[in-house]
C-alpha positions as a Markdown table, in Angstrom:
| # | Residue | x | y | z |
|---|---|---|---|---|
| 1 | Unk | 2.5 | -14.7 | -2.2 |
| 2 | Unk | 6.3 | -14.4 | -2.5 |
| 3 | Unk | 8.3 | -12.2 | -4.9 |
| 4 | Unk | 12.0 | -11.6 | -5.5 |
| 5 | Unk | 13.2 | -8.5 | -3.9 |
| 6 | Unk | 14.5 | -6.1 | -6.6 |
| 7 | Unk | 18.3 | -5.9 | -6.4 |
| 8 | Unk | 18.5 | -9.1 | -4.4 |
| 9 | Unk | 17.0 | -11.6 | -6.9 |
| 10 | Unk | 18.0 | -15.1 | -6.2 |
| 11 | Unk | 19.0 | -14.2 | -2.6 |
| 12 | Unk | 15.7 | -13.1 | -0.9 |
| 13 | Unk | 12.0 | -13.1 | -1.4 |
| 14 | Unk | 9.4 | -11.1 | 0.4 |
| 15 | Unk | 5.8 | -12.1 | 1.0 |
| 16 | Unk | 2.7 | -9.9 | 0.9 |
| 17 | Unk | 2.5 | -10.5 | 4.6 |
| 18 | Unk | 5.8 | -8.7 | 5.1 |
| 19 | Unk | 8.1 | -11.8 | 5.8 |
| 20 | Unk | 11.5 | -11.9 | 4.2 |
| 21 | Unk | 12.8 | -15.3 | 3.2 |
| 22 | Unk | 16.5 | -16.1 | 2.7 |
| 23 | Unk | 16.9 | -18.5 | -0.2 |
| 24 | Unk | 20.4 | -19.6 | 0.8 |
| 25 | Unk | 19.7 | -20.4 | 4.4 |
| 26 | Unk | 16.1 | -21.4 | 3.7 |
| 27 | Unk | 14.9 | -19.4 | 6.7 |
| 28 | Unk | 12.7 | -16.4 | 7.4 |
| 29 | Unk | 14.7 | -13.4 | 8.6 |
| 30 | Unk | 13.7 | -11.5 | 11.7 |
| 31 | Unk | 13.1 | -7.8 | 11.4 |
| 32 | Unk | 14.8 | -5.3 | 13.8 |
| 33 | Unk | 12.6 | -2.9 | 15.7 |
| 34 | Unk | 14.0 | 0.6 | 15.1 |
| 35 | Unk | 11.5 | 2.4 | 17.4 |
| 36 | Unk | 9.0 | 3.5 | 14.8 |
| 37 | Unk | 9.6 | 1.2 | 11.9 |
| 38 | Unk | 10.9 | -2.3 | 11.2 |
| 39 | Unk | 14.2 | -2.8 | 9.5 |
| 40 | Unk | 15.6 | -5.9 | 7.7 |
| 41 | Unk | 19.3 | -6.5 | 7.0 |
| 42 | Unk | 20.1 | -7.9 | 3.6 |
| 43 | Unk | 23.4 | -8.9 | 2.0 |
| 44 | Unk | 24.1 | -8.7 | -1.7 |
| 45 | Unk | 26.1 | -11.1 | -3.9 |
| 46 | Unk | 29.3 | -9.4 | -2.8 |
| 47 | Unk | 28.5 | -9.7 | 0.9 |
| 48 | Unk | 27.8 | -6.0 | 1.3 |
| 49 | Unk | 25.1 | -5.6 | 4.1 |
| 50 | Unk | 22.5 | -2.9 | 4.2 |
| 51 | Unk | 19.5 | -2.2 | 6.3 |
| 52 | Unk | 16.1 | -1.7 | 4.5 |
| 53 | Unk | 12.9 | -0.2 | 5.8 |
| 54 | Unk | 10.7 | -3.3 | 5.7 |
| 55 | Unk | 7.4 | -1.6 | 5.0 |
| 56 | Unk | 8.9 | 0.3 | 2.0 |
| 57 | Unk | 10.5 | -2.9 | 0.8 |
| 58 | Unk | 7.2 | -4.7 | 0.8 |
| 59 | Unk | 5.4 | -1.8 | -0.9 |
| 60 | Unk | 8.1 | -1.3 | -3.5 |
| 61 | Unk | 8.4 | -5.0 | -4.4 |
| 62 | Unk | 4.7 | -5.6 | -5.0 |
| 63 | Unk | 3.9 | -2.2 | -6.5 |
| 64 | Unk | 7.0 | -1.7 | -8.7 |
| 65 | Unk | 7.2 | 1.7 | -7.2 |
| 66 | Unk | 9.7 | 3.5 | -4.9 |
| 67 | Unk | 9.4 | 6.1 | -2.3 |
| 68 | Unk | 10.8 | 9.6 | -2.9 |
| 69 | Unk | 12.6 | 11.2 | 0.0 |
| 70 | Unk | 9.6 | 13.3 | 0.9 |
| 71 | Unk | 7.0 | 10.5 | 0.8 |
| 72 | Unk | 6.1 | 8.5 | 3.9 |
| 73 | Unk | 4.8 | 5.1 | 4.8 |
| 74 | Unk | 1.3 | 5.1 | 6.3 |
| 75 | Unk | -0.1 | 2.1 | 8.2 |
| 76 | Unk | -3.8 | 1.8 | 7.8 |
| 77 | Unk | -4.2 | 0.3 | 11.3 |
| 78 | Unk | -1.5 | 2.7 | 12.8 |
| 79 | Unk | 0.7 | -0.2 | 13.9 |
| 80 | Unk | 4.2 | 0.0 | 12.4 |
| 81 | Unk | 4.7 | -3.7 | 13.2 |
| 82 | Unk | 1.9 | -4.7 | 10.7 |
| 83 | Unk | 3.9 | -4.7 | 7.4 |
| 84 | Unk | 1.3 | -6.6 | 5.4 |
| 85 | Unk | 0.9 | -5.2 | 1.9 |
| 86 | Unk | -2.8 | -4.5 | 2.6 |
| 87 | Unk | -1.8 | -2.3 | 5.6 |
| 88 | Unk | 0.7 | -0.1 | 3.8 |
| 89 | Unk | 0.1 | 3.1 | 1.9 |
| 90 | Unk | 2.3 | 5.7 | 0.4 |
| 91 | Unk | 1.5 | 9.3 | 1.4 |
| 92 | Unk | 2.9 | 12.7 | 2.4 |
| 93 | Unk | 2.5 | 15.5 | 4.9 |
| 94 | Unk | 0.9 | 18.8 | 3.9 |
| 95 | Unk | 0.5 | 21.6 | 6.3 |
| 96 | Unk | 1.2 | 19.3 | 9.3 |
| 97 | Unk | -1.4 | 16.7 | 8.3 |
| 98 | Unk | -0.9 | 13.3 | 6.7 |
| 99 | Unk | -2.5 | 12.6 | 3.3 |
| 100 | Unk | -2.6 | 9.8 | 0.8 |
| 101 | Unk | -2.5 | 10.7 | -2.9 |
| 102 | Unk | -6.1 | 11.2 | -4.0 |
| 103 | Unk | -7.3 | 12.5 | -0.7 |
| 104 | Unk | -9.6 | 15.5 | -0.6 |
| 105 | Unk | -8.2 | 18.6 | 1.2 |
| 106 | Unk | -10.5 | 21.3 | 2.7 |
| 107 | Unk | -13.5 | 19.8 | 0.8 |
| 108 | Unk | -12.2 | 21.6 | -2.4 |
| 109 | Unk | -9.0 | 20.0 | -3.7 |
| 110 | Unk | -7.8 | 16.5 | -4.5 |
| 111 | Unk | -4.1 | 15.9 | -3.9 |
| 112 | Unk | -2.7 | 14.5 | -7.1 |
| 113 | Unk | 1.1 | 14.5 | -6.5 |
| 114 | Unk | 3.9 | 16.1 | -4.6 |
| 115 | Unk | 6.7 | 17.4 | -6.8 |
| 116 | Unk | 9.2 | 18.0 | -4.1 |
| 117 | Unk | 9.4 | 19.1 | -0.5 |
| 118 | Unk | 7.3 | 22.3 | -1.0 |
| 119 | Unk | 5.5 | 21.9 | -4.3 |
| 120 | Unk | 2.2 | 20.0 | -4.7 |
| 121 | Unk | -0.2 | 19.4 | -7.6 |
| 122 | Unk | -3.9 | 19.8 | -6.6 |
| 123 | Unk | -7.1 | 19.4 | -8.7 |
| 124 | Unk | -10.2 | 21.4 | -7.9 |
| 125 | Unk | -13.0 | 18.9 | -7.3 |
| 126 | Unk | -15.6 | 21.4 | -8.4 |
| 127 | Unk | -14.3 | 22.6 | -11.8 |
| 128 | Unk | -11.5 | 20.1 | -12.4 |
| 129 | Unk | -8.8 | 22.7 | -12.9 |
| 130 | Unk | -5.2 | 21.7 | -11.9 |
């Protein structure tokens, strides 16, 4: 399945398999390995080029959601080169461990949301209090 990339409608599409298609050249673009993530370079209608984190681009396009600066990409199979939508999750780090929203922490609390770098919202799984 292919969808227009927000902000680049009519120029590029991205598939749920993580492939970016250039509508003008009618070719798939090759991502650049940045060491621990893949980047794709896109040009807007004015010719301005910018590099995009490919996994975030795939996630954002299909989920109509964006990453906050403190949120991270998690790869279910731990391979950053696998940017299929089914392999990408949005999560965060709390006390040095990586969690997805909804994860249970210390068998007591469900992580509901991260407000900013140091503030989180938890729900007690026993009584339901937030």
